[in-house]
C-alpha positions as CSV (number, residue, x, y, z in Angstrom):
1,M,87.7,120.0,158.8
2,N,88.1,122.9,161.2
3,V,89.5,126.0,159.4
4,K,89.6,129.5,160.9
5,L,87.7,131.9,158.7
6,S,87.7,135.0,160.8
7,D,90.9,136.3,159.1
8,A,89.9,135.2,155.6
9,R,90.2,137.8,152.8
10,W,87.1,137.2,150.7
11,F,86.8,138.3,147.1
12,K,84.3,138.1,144.2
13,S,85.1,137.3,140.6
14,S,85.7,140.3,138.4
15,Y,83.0,138.8,136.2
16,S,80.4,139.3,138.9
17,Q,77.7,141.9,138.3
18,A,76.1,144.2,140.8
19,G,73.0,142.7,142.4
20,G,73.9,139.3,140.8
21,E,73.8,136.0,142.5
22,C,77.5,135.6,143.4
23,V,79.8,133.7,145.6
24,E,82.9,134.9,147.4
25,V,86.1,132.9,147.6
26,A,88.9,133.0,150.2
27,F,92.2,131.0,150.2
28,V,92.7,130.0,153.8
29,E,95.1,128.0,156.0
30,G,96.5,124.8,154.7
31,G,95.8,125.6,151.1
32,H,92.0,125.2,151.7
33,V,89.5,127.2,149.7
34,A,86.3,128.6,151.3
35,I,83.3,129.8,149.4
36,R,80.2,131.7,150.7
37,D,77.1,133.5,149.4
38,S,78.0,137.1,148.8
39,K,74.5,138.2,149.9
40,D,74.7,136.3,153.2
41,R,78.2,136.9,154.4
42,S,77.3,135.9,158.0
43,G,75.9,132.6,156.7
44,P,77.7,129.3,156.3
45,A,80.8,128.9,154.3
46,F,81.9,125.7,152.5
47,V,85.5,124.7,152.9
48,F,87.3,122.5,150.4
49,A,90.6,120.7,150.6
50,P,93.1,121.7,147.9
51,S,92.6,118.4,146.0
52,E,88.8,118.9,146.1
53,W,89.1,122.4,144.8
54,D,91.5,121.3,142.1
55,A,89.0,118.6,141.0
56,F,86.2,121.1,140.9
57,T,88.0,123.7,138.9
58,D,89.4,121.1,136.5
59,G,85.8,119.9,135.9
60,V,84.7,123.5,135.2
61,C,87.5,124.0,132.7
62,N,86.8,120.7,131.0
63,G,83.1,121.3,130.6
64,E,82.0,118.5,133.0
65,F,79.1,120.4,134.4
66,D,75.8,121.3,132.7
67,C,74.9,124.9,132.6
68,P,71.2,125.9,132.8
C-alpha cells in the first residue's frame, strides 16, 4: 500500500498527557488511517485500510485486547 503522508494532518487524542507515550493518527487518501509515534515524527508510520482500522477499533470497544 503506497499512501502519500506528506500532506497528512496528524493529531493526538485529547486523552494524551504531556510527556506520555502517545501515538498520532491521520486520516489519509482512500479512507486509510495512518498512525505514528508522537516522539519520533520522522520515523515510520503504519497505514491501515479502512476495514482493518474498523476491525481494530471494534476490538478496542468490545474489550478484545488485554491491557497491562
